[in-house]
MOPAC internal coordinates of N, CA, C and O (Angstrom, degrees):
PM7 1SCF
backbone

  N    0.0000 0     0.00 0     0.00 0    0    0    0
  C    1.4555 1     0.00 0     0.00 0    1    0    0
  C    1.5234 1   108.69 1     0.00 0    2    1    0
  O    1.2310 1   119.97 1   -77.08 1    3    2    1
  N    1.3043 1   117.67 1   102.92 1    3    2    1
  C    1.4663 1   122.24 1  -176.61 1    5    3    2
  C    1.5246 1   112.42 1   -78.08 1    6    5    3
  O    1.2310 1   119.91 1   176.40 1    7    6    5
  N    1.3083 1   117.78 1    -3.60 1    7    6    5
  C    1.4656 1   121.03 1  -179.42 1    9    7    6
  C    1.5306 1   111.98 1  -111.76 1   10    9    7
  O    1.2310 1   120.29 1  -159.90 1   11   10    9
  N    1.3278 1   117.06 1    20.10 1   11   10    9
  C    1.4639 1   120.93 1  -179.39 1   13   11   10
  C    1.5300 1   111.28 1   -57.89 1   14   13   11
  O    1.2310 1   120.16 1   147.01 1   15   14   13
  N    1.3159 1   117.29 1   -32.99 1   15   14   13
  C    1.4627 1   120.91 1  -177.36 1   17   15   14
  C    1.5252 1   113.04 1   -68.25 1   18   17   15
  O    1.2310 1   119.62 1   161.26 1   19   18   17
  N    1.3230 1   118.34 1   -18.74 1   19   18   17
  C    1.4700 1   120.76 1   177.64 1   21   19   18
  C    1.5236 1   109.72 1   -61.10 1   22   21   19
  O    1.2310 1   120.35 1   136.50 1   23   22   21
  N    1.3178 1   116.93 1   -43.50 1   23   22   21
  C    1.4636 1   121.16 1   177.85 1   25   23   22
  C    1.5271 1   110.31 1   -60.64 1   26   25   23
  O    1.2310 1   120.75 1   138.34 1   27   26   25
  N    1.3286 1   116.16 1   -41.66 1   27   26   25
  C    1.4637 1   120.27 1   179.84 1   29   27   26
  C    1.5347 1   110.92 1   -66.91 1   30   29   27
  O    1.2310 1   120.16 1   136.70 1   31   30   29
  N    1.3193 1   117.30 1   -43.30 1   31   30   29
  C    1.4683 1   120.53 1   177.70 1   33   31   30
  C    1.5254 1   110.96 1   -62.97 1   34   33   31
  O    1.2310 1   119.95 1   140.54 1   35   34   33
  N    1.3125 1   117.70 1   -39.46 1   35   34   33
  C    1.4690 1   120.79 1   177.45 1   37   35   34
  C    1.5219 1   111.33 1   -64.03 1   38   37   35
  O    1.2310 1   120.23 1   145.23 1   39   38   37
  N    1.3340 1   117.16 1   -34.77 1   39   38   37
  C    1.4682 1   120.51 1   175.96 1   41   39   38
  C    1.5276 1   110.54 1   -63.47 1   42   41   39
  O    1.2310 1   120.49 1   153.30 1   43   42   41
  N    1.3265 1   116.68 1   -26.70 1   43   42   41
  C    1.4617 1   122.11 1   178.12 1   45   43   42
  C    1.5319 1   111.36 1   -82.99 1   46   45   43
  O    1.2310 1   120.30 1   177.47 1   47   46   45
  N    1.3236 1   117.04 1    -2.53 1   47   46   45
  C    1.4614 1   120.95 1   178.69 1   49   47   46
  C    1.5156 1   114.91 1   106.28 1   50   49   47
  O    1.2310 1   119.94 1  -177.73 1   51   50   49
  N    1.3310 1   117.73 1     2.27 1   51   50   49
  C    1.4646 1   120.50 1   176.69 1   53   51   50
  C    1.5311 1   109.50 1   -66.27 1   54   53   51
  O    1.2310 1   120.76 1   -17.11 1   55   54   53
  N    1.3097 1   116.15 1   162.89 1   55   54   53
  C    1.4621 1   121.74 1   177.40 1   57   55   54
  C    1.5342 1   107.34 1  -122.79 1   58   57   55
  O    1.2310 1   121.48 1   -94.68 1   59   58   57
  N    1.3336 1   114.77 1    85.32 1   59   58   57
  C    1.4631 1   121.38 1  -177.24 1   61   59   58
  C    1.5232 1   108.05 1  -125.38 1   62   61   59
  O    1.2310 1   120.83 1   -49.87 1   63   62   61
  N    1.3321 1   116.01 1   130.13 1   63   62   61
  C    1.4601 1   119.99 1   176.06 1   65   63   62
  C    1.5322 1   108.62 1  -119.57 1   66   65   63
  O    1.2310 1   121.45 1   -31.44 1   67   66   65
  N    1.3147 1   114.83 1   148.56 1   67   66   65
  C    1.4694 1   121.94 1   179.00 1   69   67   66
  C    1.5158 1   109.62 1  -117.30 1   70   69   67
  O    1.2310 1   121.57 1   -44.37 1   71   70   69
  N    1.3159 1   114.60 1   135.63 1   71   70   69
  C    1.4644 1   119.80 1   174.42 1   73   71   70
  C    1.5185 1   107.49 1  -152.09 1   74   73   71
  O    1.2310 1   120.95 1   -55.58 1   75   74   73
  N    1.3151 1   115.78 1   124.42 1   75   74   73
  C    1.4689 1   122.06 1   179.74 1   77   75   74
  C    1.5282 1   111.86 1    51.08 1   78   77   75
  O    1.2310 1   121.15 1  -134.31 1   79   78   77
  N    1.3254 1   115.41 1    45.69 1   79   78   77
  C    1.4635 1   122.04 1   177.05 1   81   79   78
  C    1.5320 1   113.37 1    64.62 1   82   81   79
  O    1.2310 1   120.32 1  -157.07 1   83   82   81
  N    1.3464 1   116.99 1    22.93 1   83   82   81
  C    1.4598 1   122.44 1   175.51 1   85   83   82
  C    1.5209 1   107.82 1  -118.86 1   86   85   83
  O    1.2310 1   120.53 1   -51.15 1   87   86   85
  N    1.3245 1   116.59 1   128.85 1   87   86   85
  C    1.4568 1   121.17 1   179.08 1   89   87   86
  C    1.5270 1   108.97 1   -98.67 1   90   89   87
  O    1.2310 1   121.06 1   -48.06 1   91   90   89
  N    1.3240 1   115.59 1   131.94 1   91   90   89
  C    1.4563 1   121.95 1   173.92 1   93   91   90
  C    1.5192 1   106.99 1  -111.92 1   94   93   91
  O    1.2310 1   121.01 1   -57.70 1   95   94   93
  N    1.3386 1   115.66 1   122.30 1   95   94   93
  C    1.4546 1   121.61 1  -176.20 1   97   95   94
  C    1.5241 1   109.14 1  -112.80 1   98   97   95
  O    1.2310 1   121.10 1   -55.18 1   99   98   97
  N    1.3222 1   115.51 1   124.82 1   99   98   97
  C    1.4536 1   121.93 1   175.17 1  101   99   98
  C    1.5250 1   106.42 1  -112.60 1  102  101   99
  O    1.2310 1   120.42 1   -56.11 1  103  102  101
  N    1.3130 1   116.81 1   123.89 1  103  102  101
  C    1.4624 1   121.54 1  -176.10 1  105  103  102
  C    1.5187 1   112.90 1   -61.13 1  106  105  103
  O    1.2310 1   121.59 1   -33.79 1  107  106  105
  N    1.3160 1   114.55 1   146.21 1  107  106  105
  C    1.4630 1   122.06 1   176.05 1  109  107  106
  C    1.5209 1   108.11 1  -124.30 1  110  109  107
  O    1.2310 1   120.59 1   -20.99 1  111  110  109
  N    1.3233 1   116.47 1   159.01 1  111  110  109
  C    1.4673 1   120.15 1  -178.31 1  113  111  110
  C    1.5212 1   111.90 1   -72.08 1  114  113  111
  O    1.2310 1   120.31 1   140.13 1  115  114  113
  N    1.3158 1   117.01 1   -39.87 1  115  114  113
  C    1.4661 1   120.77 1  -175.12 1  117  115  114
  C    1.5205 1   111.03 1  -143.45 1  118  117  115
  O    1.2310 1   121.51 1   -31.54 1  119  118  117
  N    1.3250 1   114.72 1   148.46 1  119  118  117
  C    1.4624 1   121.77 1   167.42 1  121  119  118
  C    1.5151 1   107.23 1  -104.84 1  122  121  119
  O    1.2310 1   120.76 1   -22.97 1  123  122  121
  N    1.3332 1   116.15 1   157.03 1  123  122  121
  C    1.4559 1   119.82 1   177.23 1  125  123  122
  C    1.5236 1   109.27 1  -117.12 1  126  125  123
  O    1.2310 1   121.06 1   -39.39 1  127  126  125
  N    1.3068 1   115.57 1   140.61 1  127  126  125
  C    1.4536 1   120.51 1   179.63 1  129  127  126
  C    1.5138 1   111.76 1   -68.82 1  130  129  127
  O    1.2310 1   120.93 1   -36.58 1  131  130  129
  N    1.3229 1   115.82 1   143.42 1  131  130  129
  C    1.4566 1   122.47 1   175.84 1  133  131  130
  C    1.5265 1   107.96 1  -165.55 1  134  133  131
  O    1.2310 1   119.56 1   -13.41 1  135  134  133
  N    1.3259 1   118.44 1   166.59 1  135  134  133
  C    1.4616 1   119.84 1   175.90 1  137  135  134
  C    1.5332 1   110.11 1   -69.47 1  138  137  135
  O    1.2310 1   120.46 1   -46.43 1  139  138  137
  N    1.3388 1   116.72 1   133.57 1  139  138  137
  C    1.4641 1   121.81 1   178.79 1  141  139  138
  C    1.5220 1   109.45 1  -135.40 1  142  141  139
  O    1.2310 1   121.05 1   -19.25 1  143  142  141
  N    1.3181 1   115.60 1   160.75 1  143  142  141
  C    1.4592 1   121.99 1  -178.75 1  145  143  142
  C    1.5168 1   109.98 1  -124.65 1  146  145  143
  O    1.2310 1   120.64 1   -61.02 1  147  146  145
  N    1.3235 1   116.38 1   118.98 1  147  146  145
  C    1.4587 1   121.46 1   176.04 1  149  147  146
  C    1.5160 1   110.19 1   -82.96 1  150  149  147
  O    1.2310 1   120.68 1   -45.76 1  151  150  149
  N    1.3240 1   116.30 1   134.24 1  151  150  149
  C    1.4621 1   120.61 1  -175.02 1  153  151  150
  C    1.5277 1   113.28 1  -102.92 1  154  153  151
  O    1.2310 1   120.14 1   163.27 1  155  154  153
  N    1.3216 1   117.33 1   -16.73 1  155  154  153
  C    1.4656 1   120.76 1   176.98 1  157  155  154
  C    1.5251 1   107.80 1  -157.04 1  158  157  155
  O    1.2310 1   120.46 1     0.59 1  159  158  157
  N    1.3065 1   116.73 1  -179.41 1  159  158  157
  C    1.4536 1   122.18 1  -173.90 1  161  159  158
  C    1.5246 1   113.07 1   -55.87 1  162  161  159
  O    1.2310 1   120.28 1   122.17 1  163  162  161
  N    1.3121 1   117.06 1   -57.83 1  163  162  161
  C    1.4643 1   120.64 1  -175.33 1  165  163  162
  C    1.5242 1   112.33 1   -69.51 1  166  165  163
  O    1.2310 1   120.27 1   143.42 1  167  166  165
  N    1.3236 1   117.09 1   -36.58 1  167  166  165
  C    1.4677 1   120.57 1   178.25 1  169  167  166
  C    1.5205 1   110.37 1   -63.53 1  170  169  167
  O    1.2310 1   120.24 1   136.80 1  171  170  169
  N    1.3223 1   117.14 1   -43.20 1  171  170  169
  C    1.4562 1   120.62 1  -179.92 1  173  171  170
  C    1.5243 1   110.97 1   -66.04 1  174  173  171
  O    1.2310 1   120.12 1   140.05 1  175  174  173
  N    1.3179 1   117.38 1   -39.95 1  175  174  173
  C    1.4694 1   120.79 1   176.59 1  177  175  174
  C    1.5244 1   110.06 1   -62.68 1  178  177  175
  O    1.2310 1   120.07 1   136.69 1  179  178  177
  N    1.3186 1   117.46 1   -43.31 1  179  178  177
  C    1.4653 1   121.12 1   179.27 1  181  179  178
  C    1.5224 1   111.01 1   -61.95 1  182  181  179
  O    1.2310 1   120.19 1   138.35 1  183  182  181
  N    1.3178 1   117.24 1   -41.65 1  183  182  181
  C    1.4587 1   120.77 1  -179.90 1  185  183  182
  C    1.5325 1   111.21 1   -68.50 1  186  185  183
  O    1.2310 1   120.36 1   141.11 1  187  186  185
  N    1.3167 1   116.92 1   -38.89 1  187  186  185
  C    1.4659 1   120.12 1   178.04 1  189  187  186
  C    1.5251 1   110.09 1   -63.68 1  190  189  187
  O    1.2310 1   120.24 1   135.66 1  191  190  189
  N    1.3133 1   117.15 1   -44.34 1  191  190  189
  C    1.4694 1   120.63 1   179.53 1  193  191  190
  C    1.5249 1   111.43 1   -67.88 1  194  193  191
  O    1.2310 1   120.35 1   141.82 1  195  194  193
  N    1.3230 1   116.95 1   -38.18 1  195  194  193
  C    1.4709 1   119.68 1   176.17 1  197  195  194
  C    1.5238 1   109.54 1   -63.08 1  198  197  195
  O    1.2310 1   120.57 1   141.25 1  199  198  197
  N    1.3233 1   116.51 1   -38.75 1  199  198  197
  C    1.4621 1   120.70 1   178.40 1  201  199  198
  C    1.5155 1   112.75 1   -61.88 1  202  201  199
  O    1.2310 1   120.59 1   146.73 1  203  202  201
  N    1.3331 1   116.48 1   -33.27 1  203  202  201
  C    1.4664 1   120.00 1   178.25 1  205  203  202
  C    1.5226 1   111.88 1   -64.83 1  206  205  203
  O    1.2310 1   120.38 1   148.06 1  207  206  205
  N    1.3164 1   116.88 1   -31.94 1  207  206  205
  C    1.4653 1   119.68 1  -178.33 1  209  207  206
  C    1.5281 1   112.36 1   -94.17 1  210  209  207
  O    1.2310 1   120.17 1   173.73 1  211  210  209
  N    1.3194 1   117.28 1    -6.27 1  211  210  209
  C    1.4661 1   121.13 1  -176.38 1  213  211  210
  C    1.5235 1   111.34 1   -78.95 1  214  213  211
  O    1.2310 1   121.34 1   -27.27 1  215  214  213
  N    1.3146 1   115.05 1   152.73 1  215  214  213
  C    1.4605 1   121.53 1   171.38 1  217  215  214
  C    1.5171 1   108.13 1   -81.12 1  218  217  215
  O    1.2310 1   120.23 1   -49.63 1  219  218  217
  N    1.3089 1   117.16 1   130.37 1  219  218  217
  C    1.4567 1   120.99 1   179.95 1  221  219  218
  C    1.5159 1   112.03 1    93.59 1  222  221  219
  O    1.2310 1   121.29 1     9.03 1  223  222  221
  N    1.3180 1   115.14 1  -170.97 1  223  222  221
  C    1.4596 1   122.56 1  -175.17 1  225  223  222
  C    1.5245 1   110.88 1   -91.88 1  226  225  223
  O    1.2310 1   120.89 1   -46.78 1  227  226  225
  N    1.3256 1   115.90 1   133.22 1  227  226  225
  C    1.4580 1   121.86 1   174.09 1  229  227  226
  C    1.5148 1   108.27 1  -115.13 1  230  229  227
  O    1.2310 1   120.82 1   -51.44 1  231  230  229
  N    1.3121 1   116.03 1   128.56 1  231  230  229
  C    1.4590 1   121.61 1   175.64 1  233  231  230
  C    1.5179 1   106.76 1  -110.04 1  234  233  231
  O    1.2310 1   120.83 1   -62.27 1  235  234  233
  N    1.3334 1   116.02 1   117.73 1  235  234  233
  C    1.4672 1   121.85 1  -178.36 1  237  235  234
  C    1.5157 1   108.52 1  -105.45 1  238  237  235
  O    1.2310 1   120.93 1   -59.17 1  239  238  237
  N    1.3119 1   115.83 1   120.83 1  239  238  237
  C    1.4638 1   121.10 1   173.74 1  241  239  238
  C    1.5224 1   108.00 1  -102.40 1  242  241  239
  O    1.2310 1   120.63 1   -25.42 1  243  242  241
  N    1.3223 1   116.41 1   154.58 1  243  242  241
  C    1.4563 1   120.64 1  -177.63 1  245  243  242
  C    1.5160 1   112.02 1    95.39 1  246  245  243
  O    1.2310 1   120.59 1  -158.41 1  247  246  245
  N    1.3290 1   116.47 1    21.59 1  247  246  245
  C    1.4568 1   120.27 1  -176.75 1  249  247  246
  C    1.5224 1   113.90 1   -65.14 1  250  249  247
  O    1.2310 1   120.28 1   164.16 1  251  250  249
  N    1.3263 1   117.08 1   -15.84 1  251  250  249
  C    1.4712 1   119.08 1   177.57 1  253  251  250
  C    1.5231 1   111.36 1   -58.85 1  254  253  251
  O    1.2310 1   120.38 1   152.43 1  255  254  253
  N    1.3133 1   116.89 1   -27.57 1  255  254  253
  C    1.4700 1   120.54 1   176.50 1  257  255  254
  C    1.5256 1   110.36 1   -63.38 1  258  257  255
  O    1.2310 1   120.79 1   137.45 1  259  258  257
  N    1.3266 1   116.10 1   -42.55 1  259  258  257
  C    1.4678 1   120.31 1  -179.70 1  261  259  258
  C    1.5165 1   111.71 1   -67.35 1  262  261  259
  O    1.2310 1   120.99 1   136.94 1  263  262  261
  N    1.2980 1   115.71 1   -43.06 1  263  262  261
  C    1.4597 1   120.02 1  -174.64 1  265  263  262
  C    1.5266 1   112.30 1   -63.72 1  266  265  263
  O    1.2310 1   120.11 1   147.89 1  267  266  265
  N    1.2996 1   117.39 1   -32.11 1  267  266  265
  C    1.4650 1   117.91 1  -179.99 1  269  267  266
  C    1.5309 1   112.64 1   -90.88 1  270  269  267
  O    1.2310 1   120.31 1   169.02 1  271  270  269
  N    1.3178 1   117.02 1   -10.98 1  271  270  269
  C    1.4552 1   119.41 1  -176.67 1  273  271  270
  C    1.5188 1   115.10 1  -107.60 1  274  273  271
  O    1.2310 1   120.47 1   149.77 1  275  274  273
  N    1.3325 1   116.70 1   -30.23 1  275  274  273
  C    1.4597 1   121.09 1  -178.43 1  277  275  274
  C    1.5210 1   108.47 1  -125.98 1  278  277  275
  O    1.2310 1   120.51 1   -56.70 1  279  278  277
  N    1.2968 1   116.63 1   123.30 1  279  278  277
  C    1.4597 1   121.38 1  -177.35 1  281  279  278
  C    1.5291 1   110.48 1   -67.44 1  282  281  279
  O    1.2310 1   121.09 1   -53.22 1  283  282  281
  N    1.3221 1   115.51 1   126.78 1  283  282  281
  C    1.4748 1   122.92 1   175.85 1  285  283  282
  C    1.5289 1   113.75 1    53.76 1  286  285  283
  O    1.2310 1   120.03 1  -144.11 1  287  286  285
  N    1.3193 1   117.55 1    35.89 1  287  286  285
  C    1.4679 1   121.25 1  -178.46 1  289  287  286
  C    1.5310 1   110.97 1   -55.88 1  290  289  287
  O    1.2310 1   120.86 1   131.20 1  291  290  289
  N    1.3338 1   115.96 1   -48.80 1  291  290  289
  C    1.4696 1   119.95 1  -178.66 1  293  291  290
  C    1.5124 1   111.37 1   -61.29 1  294  293  291
  O    1.2310 1   120.39 1   137.35 1  295  294  293
  N    1.3290 1   116.86 1   -42.65 1  295  294  293
  C    1.4589 1   120.37 1  -179.28 1  297  295  294
  C    1.5335 1   111.04 1   -65.07 1  298  297  295
  O    1.2310 1   120.26 1   141.58 1  299  298  297
  N    1.2913 1   117.12 1   -38.42 1  299  298  297
  C    1.4675 1   120.61 1   178.31 1  301  299  298
  C    1.5249 1   110.64 1   -63.30 1  302  301  299
  O    1.2310 1   120.39 1   141.12 1  303  302  301
  N    1.3308 1   116.87 1   -38.88 1  303  302  301
  C    1.4614 1   119.98 1   177.17 1  305  303  302
  C    1.5265 1   111.01 1   -67.74 1  306  305  303
  O    1.2310 1   120.32 1   142.90 1  307  306  305
  N    1.3237 1   116.99 1   -37.10 1  307  306  305
  C    1.4638 1   120.17 1   177.52 1  309  307  306
  C    1.5345 1   111.26 1   -61.39 1  310  309  307
  O    1.2310 1   120.07 1   144.75 1  311  310  309
  N    1.3304 1   117.47 1   -35.25 1  311  310  309
  C    1.4683 1   119.79 1  -177.37 1  313  311  310
  C    1.5273 1   112.14 1   -66.01 1  314  313  311
  O    1.2310 1   120.16 1   161.80 1  315  314  313
  N    1.3272 1   117.29 1   -18.20 1  315  314  313
  C    1.4683 1   119.67 1   176.67 1  317  315  314
  C    1.5297 1   111.69 1  -102.37 1  318  317  315
  O    1.2310 1   121.04 1  -167.55 1  319  318  317
  N    1.3515 1   115.62 1    12.45 1  319  318  317
  C    1.4536 1   119.91 1   173.61 1  321  319  318
  C    1.5108 1   116.34 1    96.18 1  322  321  319
  O    1.2310 1   120.09 1  -170.26 1  323  322  321
  N    1.3100 1   117.43 1     9.74 1  323  322  321
  C    1.4634 1   120.75 1   179.43 1  325  323  322
  C    1.5188 1   110.42 1   -75.29 1  326  325  323
  O    1.2310 1   120.50 1   -45.39 1  327  326  325
  N    1.3110 1   116.65 1   134.61 1  327  326  325
  C    1.4582 1   121.04 1   176.57 1  329  327  326
  C    1.5185 1   107.53 1   -91.17 1  330  329  327
  O    1.2310 1   121.03 1   -61.70 1  331  330  329
  N    1.3265 1   115.63 1   118.30 1  331  330  329
  C    1.4666 1   121.09 1  -178.13 1  333  331  330
  C    1.5138 1   108.75 1  -121.77 1  334  333  331
  O    1.2310 1   121.32 1   -54.59 1  335  334  333
  N    1.3082 1   115.08 1   125.41 1  335  334  333
  C    1.4600 1   121.46 1   176.57 1  337  335  334
  C    1.5241 1   108.23 1  -112.96 1  338  337  335
  O    1.2310 1   120.65 1   -52.75 1  339  338  337
  N    1.2951 1   116.37 1   127.25 1  339  338  337
  C    1.4723 1   119.62 1   176.37 1  341  339  338
  C    1.5209 1   107.55 1  -103.25 1  342  341  339
  O    1.2310 1   121.43 1   -45.08 1  343  342  341
  N    1.3194 1   114.88 1   134.92 1  343  342  341
  C    1.4721 1   119.51 1   179.24 1  345  343  342
  C    1.4950 1   109.39 1  -108.72 1  346  345  343
  O    1.2310 1   120.10 1   180.00 1  347  346  345

């Protein structure tokens, strides 16, 4: 399921609907931080970036997808002031 992250983004307050493999996105004023799970490279990147703009704390699981797909992704986020904790 390549659209698993839509459910996670909606949990953050996004307004995204899926029908026949087409996503319709309606903008919202704010996202809210919450624990989310990235299922693949691009989904995890999208969730991490959504977490940066969300109000509150976002915990992203599945970061191994980012580490093997984007060089120094975590370090690049740290350079803009993101607090990243690895467990």
